C-alpha positions in Angstrom: 0.1 0.0 -0.1 1.4 3.3 -1.0 0.8 6.6 1.3 0.2 9.7 -0.9 1.9 12.8 0.2 -0.1 14.5 2.9 -2.3 17.2 1.0 -3.6 18.7 4.1 -2.2 22.2 4.6 -0.4 22.1 7.9 1.3 25.6 7.1 4.7 26.8 6.5 7.3 23.9 6.4 9.8 25.8 8.8 10.7 22.9 11.0 14.0 21.3 10.4 14.0 17.5 10.8 17.3 15.5 10.3 16.8 12.0 9.2 19.8 9.8 9.8 19.6 6.7 7.2 21.5 3.5 8.0 20.9 2.2 4.5 20.6 5.5 2.6 21.0 4.0 -1.1 17.8 1.7 -0.7 15.5 4.4 0.9 16.8 7.3 -1.3 19.0 5.8 -4.3 21.9 8.0 -2.7 24.6 7.5 -0.6 24.2 10.5 1.7 23.6 9.1 5.1 21.9 12.2 6.5 19.0 14.3 5.1 17.7 17.4 6.4 14.1 18.2 5.6 11.6 20.8 6.1 8.4 19.9 8.0 5.3 21.5 9.1 3.7 21.6 12.8 0.8 19.1 12.4 2.7 17.0 9.8 3.7 13.2 10.5 7.3 12.3 10.3 6.5 9.8 7.5 4.9 12.4 5.3 7.8 14.7 5.9 10.2 11.7 4.5 8.3 10.8 1.8 7.8 14.5 0.7 11.6 14.7 0.5 12.2 11.5 -1.4 13.1 9.1 1.9 10.9 5.9 1.1 10.4 4.8 4.4 8.5 1.4 4.4 5.0 1.8 5.2 3.1 -1.4 4.3 -0.4 -0.2 6.0 -0.3 2.9 4.3 0.4 5.2 7.6 -2.8 4.0 9.5 -1.0 2.4 12.2 -1.9 -1.3 11.2 1.6 -2.5 11.0 5.1 -1.7 12.4 7.0 -1.4 9.1 7.7 2.5 9.6 9.3 1.9 12.7 12.3 4.4 13.6 14.2 5.8 16.5 13.6 9.3 17.5 17.1 10.5 18.7 16.3 14.2 19.3 13.2 16.1 19.8 10.6 13.6 21.3 9.2 16.5 23.4 8.1 18.2 20.2 6.1 15.1 19.1 2.9 13.8 20.0 2.9 11.1 22.6 2.6 7.8 21.5 -1.1 6.3 22.0 -1.7 2.8 23.2 -2.5 1.5 19.7 1.0 3.1 18.5 2.7 1.4 21.6 1.2 -2.0 20.6 2.4 -1.9 17.1 5.7 -0.6 18.1 5.9 -4.1 20.4 5.7 -5.9 16.9 8.8 -4.3 15.4 12.4 -5.8 15.3 14.9 -4.0 17.3 12.7 -2.0 19.6 14.5 0.8 22.0 13.0 3.0 24.5 13.1 5.9 21.6 11.1 3.7 19.0 8.2 5.2 17.4 6.0 4.7 14.3 6.9 7.5 11.7 3.2 7.5 10.6 2.2 8.2 14.2 4.7 10.9 15.1 2.9 14.2 14.7 5.1 17.5 15.2 3.3 19.4 17.6 5.7 22.2 18.7 8.2 24.3 16.8 10.1 25.0 19.9 12.6 22.7 21.6 15.4 20.4 21.1 16.1 19.5 17.2 14.2 16.8 15.9 16.4 13.8 14.7 15.1 10.5 13.5 17.0 7.6 12.8 16.0 4.9 10.2 17.2 1.5 10.8 19.0 -0.5 7.9 16.5 -3.2 8.1 13.8 -0.8 7.1 14.1 -1.0 3.4 11.4 -0.9 0.8 12.5 -3.9 -1.1 10.2 -3.2 -4.0 9.9 0.6 -4.9 6.4 1.9 -5.2 5.6 4.3 -7.8 2.7 6.6 -7.0 -0.5 6.7 -9.1 
Protein backbone atom coordinates (compact mmCIF):
# COMPACT_ATOMS: atom_id res chain seq x y z
CA UNK A 1 0.00 0.00 0.00
CA UNK A 2 1.32 3.45 -0.82
CA UNK A 3 0.72 6.53 1.28
CA UNK A 4 0.18 9.54 -0.93
CA UNK A 5 1.92 12.75 0.00
CA UNK A 6 0.04 14.57 2.74
CA UNK A 7 -2.25 17.04 0.97
CA UNK A 8 -3.52 18.68 4.16
CA UNK A 9 -2.27 22.25 4.53
CA UNK A 10 -0.35 22.30 7.79
CA UNK A 11 1.07 25.74 7.22
CA UNK A 12 4.66 26.66 6.49
CA UNK A 13 7.31 23.96 6.38
CA UNK A 14 9.69 25.72 8.74
CA UNK A 15 10.69 22.96 11.17
CA UNK A 16 13.95 21.17 10.35
CA UNK A 17 14.00 17.40 10.79
CA UNK A 18 17.22 15.44 10.37
CA UNK A 19 16.86 11.89 9.11
CA UNK A 20 19.84 9.59 9.68
CA UNK A 21 19.65 6.75 7.17
CA UNK A 22 21.56 3.58 8.02
CA UNK A 23 20.98 2.26 4.48
CA UNK A 24 20.57 5.42 2.41
CA UNK A 25 20.86 3.80 -1.02
CA UNK A 26 17.80 1.59 -0.54
CA UNK A 27 15.74 4.47 0.86
CA UNK A 28 16.81 7.31 -1.44
CA UNK A 29 18.92 5.94 -4.33
CA UNK A 30 21.73 8.10 -2.89
CA UNK A 31 24.67 7.29 -0.63
CA UNK A 32 24.07 10.40 1.52
CA UNK A 33 23.56 9.05 5.09
CA UNK A 34 21.89 12.18 6.49
CA UNK A 35 19.13 14.28 5.06
CA UNK A 36 17.67 17.43 6.62
CA UNK A 37 14.14 18.19 5.49
CA UNK A 38 11.67 20.90 6.36
CA UNK A 39 8.37 19.89 7.94
CA UNK A 40 5.28 21.66 9.21
CA UNK A 41 3.59 21.69 12.58
CA UNK A 42 0.87 19.01 12.44
CA UNK A 43 2.71 16.89 9.86
CA UNK A 44 3.66 13.25 10.47
CA UNK A 45 7.35 12.34 10.25
CA UNK A 46 6.48 9.72 7.62
CA UNK A 47 4.84 12.34 5.42
CA UNK A 48 7.83 14.69 5.84
CA UNK A 49 10.20 11.88 4.83
CA UNK A 50 8.16 10.80 1.81
CA UNK A 51 7.82 14.41 0.63
CA UNK A 52 11.62 14.63 0.63
CA UNK A 53 12.11 11.39 -1.30
CA UNK A 54 12.99 9.22 1.71
CA UNK A 55 11.06 6.03 1.02
CA UNK A 56 10.42 4.71 4.52
CA UNK A 57 8.54 1.42 4.33
CA UNK A 58 4.86 1.79 5.31
CA UNK A 59 3.01 -1.39 4.35
CA UNK A 60 -0.30 -0.31 5.89
CA UNK A 61 -0.32 3.10 4.22
CA UNK A 62 0.42 4.94 7.45
CA UNK A 63 -2.68 4.02 9.45
CA UNK A 64 -0.99 2.36 12.46
CA UNK A 65 -1.92 -1.16 11.37
CA UNK A 66 1.66 -2.49 11.12
CA UNK A 67 5.15 -1.63 12.36
CA UNK A 68 7.06 -1.25 9.09
CA UNK A 69 7.66 2.50 9.50
CA UNK A 70 9.41 1.91 12.84
CA UNK A 71 12.18 4.42 13.51
CA UNK A 72 14.20 5.78 16.42
CA UNK A 73 13.62 9.35 17.58
CA UNK A 74 17.06 10.42 18.79
CA UNK A 75 16.20 14.05 19.46
CA UNK A 76 13.16 16.25 19.81
CA UNK A 77 10.80 13.65 21.27
CA UNK A 78 9.26 16.45 23.36
CA UNK A 79 8.20 18.19 20.12
CA UNK A 80 6.16 15.21 18.94
CA UNK A 81 2.73 13.95 19.97
CA UNK A 82 2.86 11.30 22.66
CA UNK A 83 2.52 7.70 21.52
CA UNK A 84 -0.99 6.32 21.80
CA UNK A 85 -1.69 2.89 23.27
CA UNK A 86 -2.42 1.65 19.74
CA UNK A 87 1.00 2.85 18.52
CA UNK A 88 2.75 1.30 21.52
CA UNK A 89 1.06 -2.04 20.75
CA UNK A 90 2.30 -1.89 17.14
CA UNK A 91 5.83 -0.85 18.14
CA UNK A 92 6.06 -3.99 20.27
CA UNK A 93 5.76 -6.00 17.03
CA UNK A 94 8.74 -4.25 15.41
CA UNK A 95 12.25 -5.71 15.33
CA UNK A 96 14.97 -3.97 17.33
CA UNK A 97 12.73 -1.94 19.63
CA UNK A 98 14.36 0.59 21.93
CA UNK A 99 13.07 3.13 24.43
CA UNK A 100 13.03 5.76 21.65
CA UNK A 101 11.16 3.55 19.13
CA UNK A 102 8.22 5.16 17.36
CA UNK A 103 6.14 4.66 14.24
CA UNK A 104 6.90 7.52 11.88
CA UNK A 105 3.28 7.50 10.65
CA UNK A 106 2.11 8.36 14.18
CA UNK A 107 4.72 10.99 15.12
CA UNK A 108 2.92 14.29 14.66
CA UNK A 109 5.05 17.41 15.04
CA UNK A 110 3.34 19.49 17.72
CA UNK A 111 5.87 22.19 18.58
CA UNK A 112 8.20 24.51 16.72
CA UNK A 113 10.24 25.06 19.87
CA UNK A 114 12.63 22.68 21.60
CA UNK A 115 15.43 20.26 20.92
CA UNK A 116 16.11 19.53 17.21
CA UNK A 117 14.16 16.60 15.79
CA UNK A 118 16.50 13.78 14.79
CA UNK A 119 15.16 10.48 13.41
CA UNK A 120 17.21 7.35 12.70
CA UNK A 121 15.84 4.96 10.09
CA UNK A 122 17.34 1.51 10.76
CA UNK A 123 19.05 -0.41 7.96
CA UNK A 124 16.47 -3.20 8.12
CA UNK A 125 13.70 -0.70 7.26
CA UNK A 126 14.01 -0.78 3.52
CA UNK A 127 11.44 -0.80 0.79
CA UNK A 128 12.58 -3.86 -1.17
CA UNK A 129 10.10 -3.13 -3.96
CA UNK A 130 9.93 0.58 -4.74
CA UNK A 131 6.38 1.69 -5.30
CA UNK A 132 5.48 4.26 -7.91
CA UNK A 133 2.78 6.77 -6.92
CA UNK A 134 -0.38 6.49 -9.01
